[in-house]
N, C-alpha and C positions, 0 to 999 in steps of 0.2 A: 505494498498499500508505499500511494510517491503522500509526504505531507508540504504545506505549504511551510517553508522553511524562511517569511519570515515572522509566523508568529512561534512567539520567542518559548520554548517549554514551559513560563507560570502562563503565559499569556493561554495554552494551555491548557489547563492547570487551574488557570476560572474561567474558562470555555465548559469545562465538567464541570465545577463547583455552581453554576450556572443552571443546565443546563442540568443539574439533578434537583436544585429549585421548586422547576420550573419544573420536571417531572412530577413532585413530590404533591407540587400544587394541580398539577390534572389530579392528580390517580384520585388526593382529595373530592378532588369535585368530583367523579365517579362514585366514587364512593356516595356522597353523600344522596347523588343523585340516582342507586341504587338503593340504600335507607329509606328516605323518603315512601317510597312506589314496594319497595320488600312481600308489605303486606297485600300485597296487590292482585287477584284470581284470573287468571287466562282462561277467555272468552274465547271459541271459534267465533271471526263474522266472518257474515259476508259483504264485496266488495259491491255498492249501490254507483259510483263514479271512479275512475282518477282524471285529473285532468293537471290543467299547469295555472301559475297564476301567476299574476306576474303586478296585479293591485296590491298581494299583500303583502309580499316578499321587499327587502328591503334594497337589494339592488338585483336585480335579477328577475327570475325568476324559483318559484316556487314547487314543488312538486307536491297534488295533497292526494291524498285518496279517501272517498267517504267510502260510511260502513255501516252495516245495522250487526244490533244480535239480540241474542236475547238474553237476560242472566235473568231469575228465580220465575221462571212464569210471562218477564216483562221485557213488552220488544222496545230497544236506543239505536237512536241512528249518530253521530258522530258522527265527524272527516278529522284526521289525523296528518300533518307536514309530514312523509319519510325521502332519506336522503338520495334514493333512488326505485325508480319504478318500475323498475325487471318484478318480472311474474307478479303487475299488480293489475290482475286481468280484468272489468265488468261479468260479477256475475263466479267468477273466485272465489275461494278460504284462504281468509288467514286470521292469525290470532294473536290477538291486540291485552292487552290486561287492565283490568279494572277495579277500581275501586270497592271493594265489595259494599261500604259505607255508604257511598257515593256514584253509585254503575257514570251515570254522565263521565267522571275525569279518571281517564284513562293516564299512562303513561304518557307521559312522551320519549317514544323512542328515534328523532333523530334528533333528538339531543344526546340521548343517552351510545347512539351509534357514535353521531358526530364525538364526542367524548372517546370511542369505543377508536376511534380513528384518530383521534390525532394519540393519545397513550400510545399509542404502538409508530410514531412516527419520530414521537420523540425521546422510543427507547431506542430506538436504530440508531433516532440519531447521538441520540448519550454511548452508543454501545462505539460508533465511531468514535468518534470525540476522545473517549478511553484510551484507541486502542490508538486512533494519532501523538497525543501526550508522552504514551507508553515509547514510541517507539522516535518521536521529537527529541523526548525526556536522552534515548540512551548515543544518540549521537553523539 
């Protein structure tokens, strides 16, 4: 692995420490997000529509699925923002996690999946920075 020779070992060390702090914060956010909805129950929902919406998105377009599900004998309708629309077809089933005390409240799977993706990339970056630090330190 070739490392940037303009960055000193101390510079790489500072990057590693900063990255560790960022990874800890991100993992903390992920755990907090999970804990908020750990008691939610999984139900099977039927997708009613799949759409892109630019009116509600901060930047560009957002993907949404609208779905219906039954819980304790009552039908509910809801929508959810999704990262990817893969395999999201009208009439197909999907799993959603709902608050058993308030079935209209669902786990924000968009935020959860986004946090998982960011956590993964951050961990990979951390591994590369540790490796670069070790290489640069031993030069």
